[in-house]
C-alpha positions as CSV (number, residue, x, y, z in Angstrom):
1,M,-25.0,29.1,18.5
2,I,-25.8,28.2,14.9
3,I,-27.0,24.7,15.6
4,A,-29.1,25.8,18.6
5,Q,-30.7,28.6,16.6
6,H,-31.5,26.7,13.4
7,K,-32.0,23.1,14.3
8,C,-33.8,22.9,17.7
9,S,-37.3,23.5,16.6
10,A,-39.5,20.3,16.4
11,T,-39.8,18.9,12.9
12,K,-41.3,15.8,11.3
13,T,-37.9,14.1,11.8
14,F,-36.2,15.5,14.9
15,V,-37.9,15.6,18.3
16,D,-36.9,16.1,21.9
17,Q,-33.7,18.1,21.0
18,H,-31.2,19.1,23.6
19,P,-28.3,21.5,22.7
20,I,-25.1,20.8,24.5
21,L,-21.8,22.7,24.9
22,G,-23.4,26.0,23.9
23,G,-25.2,24.6,20.9
24,D,-22.1,23.2,19.2
25,A,-23.8,19.8,19.2
26,I,-27.3,18.4,19.8
27,V,-28.6,15.3,21.5
28,Y,-32.0,14.4,20.1
29,R,-34.4,11.6,19.2
30,T,-36.1,10.9,15.8
31,R,-39.5,9.6,15.1
32,Q,-37.9,6.7,13.2
33,N,-35.6,5.6,16.0
34,G,-38.1,6.1,18.7
35,E,-36.7,6.4,22.2
36,I,-33.0,6.0,21.4
37,Y,-31.1,9.3,21.6
38,Q,-28.9,10.4,18.7
39,F,-26.0,12.9,18.3
40,R,-25.2,15.4,15.6
41,T,-22.7,18.2,15.1
42,W,-21.7,20.4,12.2
43,I,-18.2,19.9,10.7
44,P,-17.4,23.2,9.1
45,A,-14.2,22.1,7.2
46,E,-16.2,19.3,5.5
47,K,-19.5,21.1,5.4
48,K,-21.5,18.1,6.7
49,Y,-23.3,17.0,9.8
50,Y,-21.7,14.2,11.8
51,R,-24.4,11.9,13.2
52,K,-24.2,8.9,15.5
53,T,-26.5,6.9,17.8
54,L,-25.8,7.2,21.5
55,K,-27.4,3.8,22.2
56,T,-29.4,4.9,25.3
57,R,-32.9,5.8,26.3
58,D,-31.8,7.8,29.3
59,L,-31.4,11.5,28.7
60,D,-28.7,12.1,31.3
61,T,-26.6,9.3,29.9
62,A,-27.1,10.6,26.4
63,L,-26.0,14.1,27.4
64,E,-22.8,12.8,28.9
65,R,-22.0,10.5,26.0
66,G,-22.8,13.4,23.6
67,K,-20.3,15.7,25.3
68,Q,-17.5,13.0,25.3
69,L,-18.2,12.2,21.6
70,F,-17.9,15.9,20.8
71,Y,-14.5,16.2,22.6
72,D,-13.3,13.0,20.8
73,I,-14.3,14.5,17.4
74,Q,-12.5,17.8,18.2
75,L,-9.4,15.8,19.1
76,Q,-9.5,14.0,15.8
77,L,-10.0,17.2,13.8
78,R,-7.0,18.9,15.6
79,T,-4.7,16.0,14.5
80,G,-5.7,16.6,10.9
81,R,-8.1,13.6,10.5
82,K,-11.2,13.8,8.4
83,L,-14.5,12.5,9.5
84,F,-15.9,12.5,6.0
85,G,-14.4,12.2,2.6
86,L,-11.3,10.3,3.4
87,K,-9.9,8.9,0.3
88,V,-8.6,5.3,-0.1
89,G,-5.2,6.7,-1.1
90,E,-5.0,8.8,2.1
91,L,-5.8,5.8,4.3
92,V,-3.2,3.7,2.6
93,E,-0.6,6.5,2.9
94,E,-1.1,6.7,6.7
95,F,-1.1,2.9,7.0
96,L,2.2,2.7,5.1
97,K,3.7,5.3,7.4
98,Y,2.8,3.0,10.3
99,Q,4.4,0.1,8.5
100,E,7.6,2.1,8.0
101,Q,7.7,2.6,11.8
102,R,7.5,-1.2,12.2
103,V,10.4,-1.6,9.8
104,A,12.4,0.9,11.8
105,T,11.8,-1.0,15.1
106,G,12.5,-4.4,13.5
107,L,9.0,-5.8,13.6
108,I,8.9,-6.4,9.9
109,T,11.5,-6.5,7.2
110,H,11.9,-3.9,4.5
111,G,11.0,-6.6,2.0
112,R,7.7,-7.3,3.8
113,Y,7.0,-3.5,3.7
114,L,7.5,-3.4,-0.1
115,T,5.1,-6.4,-0.5
116,I,2.4,-4.6,1.6
117,K,2.9,-1.5,-0.5
118,T,2.5,-3.4,-3.7
119,Q,-0.6,-5.2,-2.4
120,L,-2.3,-1.9,-1.6
121,T,-1.1,0.7,-4.1
122,K,-1.4,-1.7,-7.0
123,H,-3.9,-4.5,-6.4
124,L,-6.3,-2.6,-4.0
125,Y,-6.3,0.5,-6.1
126,E,-6.9,-1.4,-9.4
127,F,-9.7,-3.4,-7.8
128,L,-11.5,-0.3,-6.5
129,G,-10.9,1.7,-9.6
130,D,-12.0,-1.0,-12.1
131,R,-8.3,-1.6,-13.2
132,S,-7.4,2.1,-12.9
133,P,-5.1,2.7,-9.9
134,K,-5.7,6.5,-10.0
135,V,-9.4,6.1,-9.8
136,G,-9.2,3.6,-7.0
137,S,-6.9,5.7,-4.9
138,N,-9.3,8.6,-5.2
139,R,-12.4,6.7,-4.1
140,Q,-14.1,7.9,-1.0
141,I,-13.9,5.5,1.9
142,N,-17.5,6.1,2.9
143,E,-18.6,5.3,-0.7
144,I,-17.2,1.8,-0.7
145,D,-19.6,-1.1,-0.8
146,K,-18.1,-3.6,1.6
147,S,-19.8,-6.5,-0.2
148,K,-17.7,-5.7,-3.3
149,F,-14.7,-7.2,-1.7
150,Y,-16.2,-10.7,-1.9
151,N,-15.3,-10.5,-5.6
152,F,-11.6,-9.5,-5.0
153,A,-10.3,-13.0,-5.5
154,Q,-12.1,-13.4,-8.8
155,H,-10.9,-9.9,-9.9
156,R,-7.3,-11.0,-9.3
157,R,-7.7,-14.2,-11.2
158,L,-9.2,-12.4,-14.2
159,T,-6.6,-9.6,-14.3
160,S,-3.4,-11.5,-13.3
161,A,-3.1,-14.8,-15.3
162,G,-1.5,-17.5,-13.2
163,V,-1.9,-15.8,-9.8
164,K,-1.9,-18.4,-7.1
165,D,-4.6,-18.7,-4.5
166,V,-2.1,-18.5,-1.7
167,T,-1.0,-15.1,-3.1
168,I,-4.6,-13.9,-3.2
169,R,-5.2,-15.1,0.3
170,N,-2.2,-13.2,1.6
171,E,-3.4,-10.1,-0.2
172,Q,-6.8,-10.4,1.5
173,T,-5.1,-10.7,4.9
174,T,-3.2,-7.4,4.2
175,L,-6.4,-5.6,3.2
176,N,-8.2,-6.6,6.4
177,A,-5.2,-5.5,8.3
178,L,-5.5,-2.1,6.7
179,F,-9.2,-1.9,7.5
180,K,-8.7,-3.0,11.1
181,W,-5.9,-0.4,11.6
182,G,-8.1,2.3,10.0
183,Y,-11.0,1.4,12.2
184,R,-8.9,1.3,15.4
185,N,-7.5,4.7,14.6
186,G,-10.9,6.3,13.8
187,Y,-10.3,6.7,10.1
188,I,-13.1,4.4,8.8
189,H,-16.4,3.1,10.1
190,F,-15.9,-0.6,9.4
191,E,-13.4,-3.0,10.8
192,T,-13.3,-5.9,8.3
193,V,-14.7,-7.0,5.0
194,D,-15.8,-10.4,3.8
195,F,-13.7,-12.2,1.2
196,E,-14.3,-15.4,-0.7
197,E,-12.8,-18.1,1.5
198,I,-9.8,-19.6,-0.1
199,R,-8.6,-23.0,1.1
200,I,-5.2,-24.2,0.1
201,R,-5.8,-28.0,-0.2
202,N,-2.4,-28.9,-1.7
203,A,0.6,-26.6,-1.2
204,D,2.5,-26.0,-4.3
205,R,5.7,-27.8,-4.7
206,R,8.7,-25.5,-4.9
207,D,10.3,-25.0,-8.3
208,T,13.7,-26.6,-7.8
209,F,16.4,-28.7,-9.5
210,T,16.9,-32.4,-10.0
211,F,20.2,-33.9,-8.6
212,E,21.4,-34.2,-12.2
213,E,20.7,-30.5,-12.8
214,W,22.6,-29.5,-9.7
215,R,25.5,-31.6,-10.9
216,L,25.5,-29.6,-14.2
217,I,25.3,-26.3,-12.3
218,Y,28.0,-27.2,-9.9
219,D,30.4,-28.4,-12.6
220,Y,29.8,-25.2,-14.6
221,L,30.4,-23.0,-11.7
222,E,33.6,-24.7,-10.7
223,Q,35.1,-25.5,-14.1
224,D,33.7,-23.3,-16.9
225,W,32.1,-20.1,-15.7
226,I,35.1,-18.1,-14.6
227,N,37.0,-16.9,-17.7
228,R,40.4,-15.4,-17.3
229,D,39.7,-13.1,-20.2
230,D,36.8,-11.4,-18.4
231,G,39.0,-9.2,-16.2
232,D,39.6,-9.0,-12.5
233,D,36.4,-7.2,-11.5
234,I,34.0,-9.5,-13.2
235,N,35.9,-12.6,-12.2
236,I,35.9,-11.6,-8.6
237,L,32.2,-11.0,-8.8
238,K,31.7,-14.4,-10.4
239,K,33.7,-16.1,-7.7
240,L,31.6,-14.5,-5.0
241,I,28.3,-15.5,-6.7
242,R,29.7,-19.0,-7.4
243,D,30.3,-19.6,-3.7
244,F,26.9,-17.9,-2.9
245,C,25.2,-20.6,-4.9
246,I,27.1,-23.4,-3.3
247,I,26.7,-22.1,0.2
248,K,22.9,-21.6,-0.4
249,V,22.5,-25.3,-1.2
250,N,24.6,-26.3,1.8
251,T,22.8,-24.0,4.3
252,F,19.5,-23.5,2.5
253,M,19.5,-19.9,3.8
254,R,17.1,-17.4,2.3
255,F,18.5,-15.0,-0.4
256,G,18.2,-11.9,1.8
257,E,19.7,-13.7,4.8
258,L,22.8,-14.9,3.0
259,R,23.2,-11.7,1.0
260,Q,23.3,-9.6,4.2
261,L,25.6,-11.9,6.2
262,K,28.7,-10.3,7.8
263,W,32.0,-11.9,8.6
264,E,31.2,-11.6,12.3
265,N,28.3,-14.0,11.8
266,I,30.4,-17.0,10.8
267,R,32.9,-19.4,12.4
268,I,34.9,-21.9,10.4
269,F,36.1,-25.0,12.2
270,T,37.1,-28.6,11.8
271,Q,36.4,-31.8,13.9
272,D,38.7,-34.7,14.6
273,E,36.1,-37.2,13.7
274,F,36.0,-35.8,10.1
275,P,39.5,-34.8,9.2
276,D,38.7,-34.2,5.6
277,E,35.8,-31.8,6.2
278,T,35.6,-28.1,7.0
279,F,32.5,-26.9,8.7
280,V,30.9,-23.5,9.2
281,E,28.7,-22.2,12.0
282,I,26.5,-19.3,11.0
283,Q,24.7,-17.0,13.4
284,I,21.8,-15.4,11.6
285,P,20.7,-12.3,13.6
286,K,17.0,-11.6,13.9
287,E,17.4,-8.3,12.0
288,I,18.0,-10.1,8.7
289,A,15.9,-13.2,9.3
290,K,12.6,-13.3,7.4
291,N,10.7,-14.4,10.5
292,R,12.6,-12.0,12.8
293,K,14.0,-14.9,14.8
294,S,17.7,-15.4,15.2
295,R,19.0,-19.0,14.5
296,T,22.2,-20.9,14.2
297,V,23.0,-22.9,11.0
298,M,25.7,-25.6,11.0
299,A,26.8,-27.0,7.7
300,R,29.6,-28.5,5.7
301,G,31.5,-26.3,3.2
302,G,33.5,-24.0,5.4
303,Q,36.1,-23.9,2.7
304,H,33.8,-21.8,0.6
305,F,33.9,-19.0,3.1
306,T,37.7,-19.3,3.3
307,R,37.8,-19.0,-0.5
308,L,35.4,-15.9,-0.3
309,K,37.7,-14.2,2.2
310,Q,40.7,-14.7,0.0
311,A,38.8,-13.1,-2.9
312,S,37.5,-10.1,-1.0
313,N,39.0,-6.7,-0.1
314,F,36.6,-6.3,2.8
315,T,37.1,-8.9,5.5
316,G,36.6,-7.0,8.8
317,N,34.1,-8.3,11.3
318,K,31.5,-5.6,10.4
319,D,32.0,-6.0,6.6
320,F,29.4,-7.8,4.5
321,I,30.6,-11.0,2.9
322,F,29.2,-10.5,-0.5
323,T,30.4,-7.0,-1.4
324,D,31.6,-5.0,-4.4
325,R,35.4,-5.4,-4.3
326,R,35.9,-1.6,-4.8
327,T,33.2,0.0,-2.7
328,G,32.5,-2.6,0.1
329,K,28.7,-2.3,-0.5
330,I,26.5,-5.3,-0.8
331,I,26.3,-6.6,-4.4
332,S,23.0,-5.4,-5.9
333,K,20.2,-7.8,-6.6
334,K,20.3,-6.8,-10.3
335,K,23.9,-8.1,-10.6
336,F,22.9,-11.3,-8.8
337,Y,20.1,-12.0,-11.2
338,T,21.9,-11.0,-14.3
339,L,24.6,-13.5,-13.5
340,W,22.0,-16.1,-12.4
341,D,20.6,-16.1,-15.9
342,E,24.1,-16.6,-17.2
343,I,24.6,-19.5,-14.9
344,L,21.4,-21.3,-15.9
345,N,22.1,-20.7,-19.6
346,G,25.7,-21.8,-19.4
347,A,24.8,-25.0,-17.5
348,G,22.1,-25.8,-20.0
349,I,19.2,-25.8,-17.5
350,S,15.7,-25.5,-19.0
351,R,13.2,-23.2,-17.3
352,E,10.2,-24.5,-19.2
353,G,7.3,-24.7,-16.9
354,R,9.3,-23.6,-13.9
355,K,10.2,-20.4,-12.2
356,L,13.8,-20.9,-11.2
357,S,15.5,-18.4,-9.0
358,F,18.1,-18.3,-6.2
359,Y,15.3,-19.5,-3.9
360,S,15.3,-22.7,-5.9
361,L,18.8,-23.5,-4.5
362,R,17.3,-23.3,-1.0
363,H,14.5,-25.6,-2.0
364,F,17.0,-28.0,-3.6
365,G,19.1,-28.0,-0.4
366,I,16.1,-28.8,1.7
367,T,14.9,-31.6,-0.6
368,A,18.4,-33.1,-0.7
369,R,18.6,-33.2,3.1
370,L,15.2,-34.8,3.3
371,Y,16.3,-37.5,0.9
372,A,19.4,-37.9,2.9
373,G,17.3,-38.7,6.0
374,V,17.4,-35.4,8.0
375,S,14.2,-35.2,10.0
376,M,11.7,-32.6,9.2
377,E,11.9,-31.3,12.8
378,D,15.7,-30.7,12.6
379,L,15.3,-29.3,9.1
380,S,12.7,-26.8,10.1
381,R,15.0,-25.4,12.7
382,L,18.0,-25.1,10.4
383,A,15.9,-23.6,7.6
384,G,14.2,-21.1,9.9
385,T,10.6,-22.2,9.1
386,S,7.9,-24.2,10.7
387,Y,7.6,-28.0,10.8
388,A,4.1,-27.6,9.2
389,F,5.6,-25.6,6.3
390,I,8.2,-28.3,5.6
391,E,5.6,-31.0,5.8
392,N,3.1,-29.2,3.6
393,H,5.6,-28.0,0.9
394,Y,7.8,-31.1,0.8
395,S,5.4,-33.8,1.6
396,H,6.4,-35.6,-1.6
397,V,9.7,-36.3,0.1
398,D,8.8,-38.6,3.0
399,G,12.3,-39.0,4.4
400,K,11.7,-41.8,6.9
401,R,9.8,-43.9,4.4
402,L,11.8,-43.2,1.3
403,M,15.2,-43.6,2.8
404,K,14.6,-47.2,3.6
405,Q,14.2,-47.8,-0.1
406,I,16.3,-45.1,-1.6
407,M,19.4,-45.6,0.4
408,K,19.5,-49.2,-0.9
409,D,20.2,-47.8,-4.3
410,F,22.3,-44.6,-3.8
411,T,23.8,-42.2,-1.3
412,L,24.4,-38.5,-1.4
413,D,27.7,-36.8,-0.9
414,K,28.3,-33.4,0.8
415,D,27.4,-31.5,-2.4
416,G,24.1,-33.4,-2.9
417,F,25.3,-35.7,-5.7
418,V,24.1,-39.2,-6.2
419,H,26.4,-42.1,-5.8
420,R,25.1,-45.5,-6.8
421,P,26.8,-48.7,-5.6
């Protein structure tokens, strides 16, 4: 064979050479590595020799390991993998295919997939390409200096004004997940890289509303927002989003969870002890939950779902609650956020220094319940998050301590409004 004919004579570098499998590969030792046997074989498609240490001084063991390694290499080549010259973009493409499979089997949400995709195709590519995604995606994996990644956090701070450390830390986690997956599947030769350690000492408080601001929003939604001159389609849409906002505060559900809710997921009921109240029980299936865990939410405000059903043309069990009145499809995020801007402007809410979104309603609902004395443990179950998360992000609201003082001065009604004696 070619290797046996041309590479088996003793040289200054290679000694004690043993062709295997008809000369397709060679087990050998080098003067530099002494008694440890090595392996090499020619990869025609990439026009390079593949070399690897066999980590043994015993010839028989080395020959067996060499044969097995050759078979493993052939298997990789038959499945279309490259041993050399794999580009970063090719690795990311394969990893994203794997993540798409995880979406299909319910292991991660589509939203999480999109986040991973952005972290890799934007931030990783820009980092490796010195701000050029195209250059970064075409970098060869075997040319990457692993030590470069220690500067990833600083690169993100310099290129993205205002980026938070927790965001950078999450991106670093995704990058190492990429490398571990690539290593496990034989695409790359390293498993992890070292990043700057980021410690989140004080979790950011969530951008939310004051009780007075929620009063302004609530009054605007109920009294001024819906204009008879707007026409039926826009008015129906506004009614749906009005109740979406109020329900979000009452249940502190996540945007995606509430938006994907179906009529089969809710039960409206009353209780004799509270004759003036209407309640709702919401079964959130794991398929739409962010943490992929189903949970049950009990809340006041069942009348808002009754009002929604009266305004909708699609009220079957399998129908989504927040739908376009003509098509039955879920209302688009674009429509939600276009009208969100209208709500904040109409209610006179300032955004200065704050990033206010629909998620701010969830945060307000959680904050209001903490002030009202709901325990962090109960709240974490209702909100579908961990006790530690509630404690870290809402530690400025110590319910047990504050309520002893605060409840002397005011109480909260079902809509989170303040009533002073």
